[in-house]
N, C-alpha and C positions, 0 to 999 in steps of 0.2 A: 294657751289658745288666744291670748289677748293681744299679741303682737309684739313688736320689737321696740318697746319704749325704753328710754335710758334707765339702766339698772338703778342709778341713784334715786330716781323718782320713785321707783317701786320700793326701794329699801326704806325710805322715810315715810312713804305713804303707808306701807304695811306696819311700820312701827307705830305711827299715830293711830292707825285703825284699832289698835288694841287698848287704847288708853282712855276709854270713856267709862265714867262711873266710879264712884267711891263708896265706901261703906257708910252706913248711917244716913243722914238726911241727904236728899237728892241735891246735887250740886248743879250749877249751870253747866251746859255742855263744854264750853271753852275752859271753864275753871277746872273741870274734871280732867281735861287733857293736860293742862299745865301742872296740876297737882300730882299727877301720877306718872308723867313721862320719865322722871328720874328713876323710878323703880325699874323700868324697862332698860334704861341706859345702864343702870348698875348691874343688871343681869348680863348684858352684853359685854360689859367691861370688867366683870368680876374675875380677878386673876385665878381664883379657885375653880373657875369654870372654863378657863381658856385652853387648858391642855386637851390634846386630841382624845385622851381617855375620858374626858368630861363632856364630850360633844353631845352624847345622848341625854345626859342629865340637863345640860343647858337647853337643849331643844325641847325636852319635856316640860321645863318650866315655862318656856315661851308658848308652847302648845296649849298649856293650861290657861294662860292668859287669853289666848285667841278664842278658845272655846267659851270663855266667860264673858267675852265682849262682842262677839259676832252673832248676829241673828241669822245663822246659816239657812234656816228654813225659810225665813222671809226673803233672803237674797236668792235662794234657789227658786222659790215660787215666782218672784218677779223676773228672774232670768228665763224661766221656762214659759212665762206669760200665759197665753191662751192654751198652750199645750198642757198646762198643769192640771186643769180640770178633767182632761181626758184620761189622766193616769189613774190606775188603781191605787189603793192605799199602800200596797206592797211596792209598787213602782215608785211612788212618791218617797217612801222611806229609803229605797235604794238610791234614788237620785240625790236626795239630801246627803246621804252618807258619802257617796262618791264626790259630790260637789264640794262638801265641806273639807274632806281630806285632801282633795286636790288643791284647794286654796291654802290650807294649812301648810302642806308640804312645799308648795311653790313660794309662799311668803317667808317661811322660816329660812329657806336657803338664801333668799335675798336679804333678809334682815341682818344676817350674819356678816354682810358686807358693809354695814353702816360705818361711816368714817367721820363722825362729828360734824356733819353739815348742820348749819343753823336753821332753826324752825321759828317762825314768828306766827303769832296768833292774832289775826287781824280783826275779826268780828264774828258774832253769832246772830242768827236770826231765828227766833222761836216762833212757830206758827201752829195753826190748827188746834187752838185751845191748849197750847203748851205741851202737846204730845209729840210734836215733830220739831226738828231744828236742823239748821245748816250751819256748820262751823267753817269759816274761811281761814285758811292758813297759807303760809308761803314758805317754800324751801329756798333758802338763800345759799347758792353755790358760788364757786369762784367765777363762773362764766355767765350764769343766768339765774333769774328768780323764777320759781315754778309755783303757780297757784294751785292749791288743792282744796277742794270743798268736801266735807264729810257730812253725809246725811244720816241722822240718827233719829231713833224713836224711843219714847219713854215707855218702858214696860216693867212691871214689878219693881218700881222705884229705881230703875237703872236705865241709863242711856245705852241703847244697843245700835250698833252700826248696821245699816242695811244697804248702803251704797257709798261709793267714793268717786269723785269727779276730778280728774287730773287734766288741767289745761282745757277744761270744757268737755272732756270726754268721760262719760259715765261707764264705770265697770259693768254695772248691771245691764245697761243698754247695749254695750259691746257684746257681752255674753248672750243677751237675748237675740241679737241679730245673727250671731254665729250659730246658736242652737237652732233657731227657726229655719235658717238656710239648710242645715244638715237634715232636719226632720222633713222639710218640704221636698227637698231634692232626693233624699234617700229614705230614711225612716228613723223613728225614735230608737229602735234597737241599734241602729248604726251609730247614733249619737252616744249611747251608753258604751258601745264598743270603743269608740274613739276616746271617750273620757277615761275609760279603764286603761287604755294604752298609754295615755298621757300621764296618768297617775303612776304607773309602773316606771315611766321615764323619770319623773321628778323624785320618786323614792330612791332611785339609784344615784342621785347627785350627792 
């Protein structure tokens, strides 16, 4: 539902989104990305996981990393914005479940198209008492350099991703605008219906 952005951008963006946080002492956000990115690349390039029969195993490993690095509830809350408070606890739980699985399935399909594009880590800005940070990176492709900022928050001694900004366009803001438009013009129930349909679509890829 986010639009037709170049697949390469999504591939690397999704890859980096999973790479915040390491075990033990809390690392700086940018250091966490650089120190763990090789793990994801190894998973993608592992010959033992490249066979068609290993597709589900490879995806399960990637999915586990996503669940451990994304604050889906925070992303869902920010995406639903003012409509979040109007939802019942059951509705919030359902929304987070659909939202998170939709992102997981969409990202995994794109991550698997990663083709060794170069990533540079330009800077990080920590703010609000050290609890929030923005990590600025660059995807260097053959034809263009693409700036990507990752917004993370420190919770339980780990940096959790709550938004990504590609060339100045925020994922959360984009979802927020789309969701608000559907709710206001149609209904919240219609939004859930559309999200479920989209989820079935990406599951089949």
